[in-house]
C-alpha positions as CSV (number, residue, x, y, z in Angstrom):
1,X,0.0,0.0,0.0
2,X,1.2,3.5,-0.8
3,X,0.8,4.7,2.8
4,X,3.0,1.9,4.1
5,X,0.3,0.6,6.4
6,X,-0.6,-3.0,5.8
7,X,-3.1,-5.5,7.1
8,X,-1.7,-8.7,8.7
9,X,-2.7,-10.6,5.6
10,X,-1.1,-8.1,3.2
11,X,2.1,-8.1,5.3
12,X,2.4,-11.9,5.1
13,X,1.9,-11.8,1.4
14,X,4.9,-9.5,0.8
15,X,7.4,-11.7,-1.1
16,X,10.8,-12.2,0.6
17,X,10.0,-9.9,3.5
18,X,11.3,-10.1,7.0
19,X,9.0,-9.7,10.0
20,X,9.5,-8.2,13.4
21,X,6.7,-8.5,16.0
22,X,6.4,-6.4,19.2
23,X,3.7,-6.1,21.8
24,X,2.5,-3.5,24.3
25,X,1.4,-5.3,27.5
26,X,-0.9,-3.2,29.7
27,X,-3.4,-3.4,32.5
28,X,-5.7,-1.2,34.6
29,X,-4.9,-0.2,38.1
30,X,-6.4,1.7,41.0
31,X,-3.0,2.6,42.4
32,X,-2.0,6.2,43.1
33,X,1.5,7.8,43.1
34,X,2.2,9.2,46.6
35,X,-1.5,8.6,47.2
36,X,-2.3,11.6,45.0
37,X,-1.8,11.0,41.3
38,X,-4.0,8.3,39.7
39,X,-1.7,5.9,37.8
40,X,-4.8,4.4,36.0
41,X,-3.0,2.1,33.7
42,X,0.3,0.2,33.6
43,X,2.1,0.0,30.2
44,X,5.3,-2.1,30.0
45,X,8.3,-1.2,27.8
46,X,11.9,-2.1,28.1
47,X,15.3,-0.6,28.0
48,X,17.1,-2.3,25.1
49,X,20.8,-3.2,24.8
50,X,21.4,-0.2,22.6
51,X,20.1,2.3,25.2
52,X,16.8,2.8,23.4
53,X,13.3,2.3,24.7
54,X,11.1,-0.2,22.9
55,X,8.5,-2.9,23.3
56,X,9.3,-6.6,23.9
57,X,9.5,-8.8,20.8
58,X,11.8,-9.6,17.9
59,X,12.2,-11.2,14.5
60,X,9.8,-14.0,13.4
61,X,10.0,-16.3,10.4
62,X,6.5,-17.0,9.2
63,X,7.7,-20.0,7.2
64,X,8.6,-21.7,10.5
65,X,6.0,-20.4,12.9
66,X,3.0,-18.1,13.0
67,X,3.7,-14.4,13.9
68,X,1.9,-14.9,17.2
69,X,3.8,-18.1,18.1
70,X,7.1,-16.3,17.3
71,X,6.1,-13.3,19.4
72,X,5.2,-15.6,22.3
73,X,8.6,-17.2,22.0
74,X,10.3,-13.8,22.0
75,X,8.4,-12.9,25.1
76,X,9.6,-16.0,26.9
77,X,13.2,-15.0,26.1
78,X,12.9,-11.3,26.9
79,X,10.4,-11.2,29.8
80,X,10.6,-14.8,31.1
81,X,6.9,-15.5,30.5
82,X,5.4,-17.1,27.4
83,X,2.3,-14.8,27.3
84,X,0.0,-16.1,24.5
85,X,-0.6,-13.6,21.8
86,X,-3.5,-14.0,19.3
87,X,-4.3,-12.6,15.9
88,X,-7.0,-10.5,17.6
89,X,-4.2,-8.6,19.4
90,X,-2.7,-7.5,16.1
91,X,-3.1,-3.7,15.8
92,X,-1.0,-2.7,12.8
93,X,1.7,-3.5,10.3
94,X,3.9,-1.2,8.3
95,X,7.2,-1.2,6.4
96,X,10.3,-0.6,8.4
97,X,13.1,1.7,7.5
98,X,15.7,0.5,4.9
99,X,18.4,-1.4,6.5
100,X,22.1,-0.8,5.7
101,X,22.9,-4.4,6.5
102,X,20.1,-6.0,4.4
103,X,19.0,-4.3,1.2
104,X,17.6,-7.4,-0.5
105,X,14.5,-7.8,1.7
106,X,11.8,-5.6,3.1
107,X,11.3,-5.4,6.8
108,X,7.7,-5.4,8.0
109,X,6.9,-4.2,11.6
110,X,4.0,-5.8,13.4
111,X,2.5,-4.2,16.5
112,X,0.3,-6.0,19.0
113,X,-1.5,-4.7,22.1
114,X,-2.4,-7.2,24.8
115,X,-4.4,-6.4,28.0
116,X,-3.6,-8.6,30.9
117,X,-4.3,-8.3,34.7
118,X,-2.3,-6.3,37.2
119,X,-1.2,-9.5,38.8
120,X,0.2,-10.8,35.5
121,X,2.0,-7.5,35.0
122,X,3.8,-8.0,38.3
123,X,4.6,-11.6,37.3
124,X,6.1,-10.3,34.1
125,X,8.2,-7.7,35.9
126,X,9.5,-10.3,38.4
127,X,10.2,-13.0,35.8
128,X,12.0,-10.4,33.6
129,X,14.8,-10.1,36.2
130,X,14.8,-13.7,37.5
131,X,13.9,-16.0,34.6
132,X,14.3,-14.2,31.2
133,X,17.3,-15.5,29.2
134,X,17.9,-12.1,27.7
135,X,17.9,-10.0,30.9
136,X,21.2,-8.1,31.2
137,X,22.0,-8.7,27.6
138,X,19.5,-7.8,24.9
139,X,17.2,-6.4,27.6
140,X,18.5,-4.2,30.3
141,X,15.3,-3.9,32.3
142,X,11.5,-3.4,32.2
143,X,10.1,0.1,32.4
144,X,6.6,1.3,33.3
145,X,5.3,4.2,31.3
146,X,4.1,7.1,33.7
147,X,0.7,8.0,32.3
148,X,0.2,10.9,34.7
149,X,1.3,14.5,34.6
150,X,2.5,16.2,37.8
151,X,2.1,19.9,38.5
152,X,5.7,20.6,37.6
153,X,5.4,18.7,34.3
154,X,6.9,15.4,35.5
155,X,5.6,12.1,34.3
156,X,4.6,11.3,30.8
157,X,6.2,14.4,29.2
158,X,9.8,13.6,30.3
159,X,9.3,10.0,29.5
160,X,8.3,10.8,25.9
161,X,11.5,12.9,25.6
162,X,13.7,9.8,25.9
163,X,15.1,8.0,22.8
164,X,12.9,5.2,21.4
165,X,13.8,2.5,18.8
166,X,12.2,2.9,15.4
167,X,8.5,3.9,15.6
168,X,8.0,2.7,19.2
169,X,7.2,6.2,20.4
170,X,4.6,6.6,17.7
171,X,3.1,3.2,18.5
172,X,2.9,4.1,22.2
173,X,1.2,7.4,21.5
174,X,-1.3,5.9,19.0
175,X,-2.1,3.1,21.4
176,X,-2.8,5.5,24.3
177,X,-5.1,7.5,22.1
178,X,-6.9,4.5,20.6
179,X,-7.5,2.9,24.0
180,X,-8.3,6.2,25.7
181,X,-5.6,5.5,28.3
182,X,-4.7,9.2,28.5
183,X,-7.0,12.1,27.8
184,X,-6.3,13.9,24.6
185,X,-5.5,17.3,26.2
186,X,-3.2,15.6,28.7
187,X,-1.3,13.8,26.0
188,X,-1.0,17.0,23.9
189,X,0.5,18.7,27.0
190,X,2.9,15.8,27.5
191,X,4.1,15.8,23.9
192,X,4.7,19.6,24.1
193,X,6.7,19.1,27.3
194,X,8.7,16.3,25.6
195,X,9.7,18.7,22.8
196,X,11.0,21.2,25.3
197,X,12.9,18.4,27.0
198,X,14.6,17.6,23.7
199,X,15.7,21.2,23.4
200,X,17.2,21.2,26.9
201,X,18.9,17.9,26.3
202,X,20.5,19.3,23.2
203,X,21.8,22.3,25.2
204,X,23.3,19.9,27.9
205,X,25.0,17.8,25.3
206,X,26.5,20.7,23.5
207,X,27.8,22.0,26.8
208,X,29.3,18.6,27.6
209,X,31.0,18.5,24.2
210,X,32.4,22.0,24.7
211,X,33.8,21.0,28.1
212,X,35.5,17.9,26.7
213,X,37.0,19.8,23.8
214,X,38.3,22.5,26.1
215,X,39.7,19.9,28.5
216,X,41.6,17.9,25.8
217,X,42.4,20.9,23.6
218,X,41.1,19.3,20.5
219,X,37.8,18.4,18.8
220,X,36.8,14.8,19.4
């Protein structure tokens, strides 16, 4: 399709394509931060080996297993729990960016959203550090997305200013909107705050570079 957005069936029909499947695990909660700020929902992401935030998952070979079976396998490796994922959890598919290491095949990115219980979320978090084969290697830790906004701007805004892999940030924002996990005006405020955070981060990094260049007397 010209837009790059594909159905699951269209994606599987792409000749010679590679497929990467990732899932957003989330639940509802009545918990409050400091007894004041409603947390409302828990969304799990992970800090990857490359320092970027992303969703658990990985490469799947449809010729050997279904997309969902492959994603479940990846979940066992990355979070220590083989959470069953179904076709009904499939939200979107799109073409990935061109790869410098593989120009002969097209990468298709599949995104799933799976709602589980708060108890299961806690089980995943515990298993991720105690049973997952990839913990400390491909996965550096599970992260909860703060879906609240504090008076001084803390919470979702600063989280969105971090570095994400590929289209993971866009997938997160779209899922929050589609599932009504965050009110539209709150999300708009958080994204605006994230943009300001990017500007401040750029200033800090330029200052750090200048300090190093001054210290070593040459440009690195």
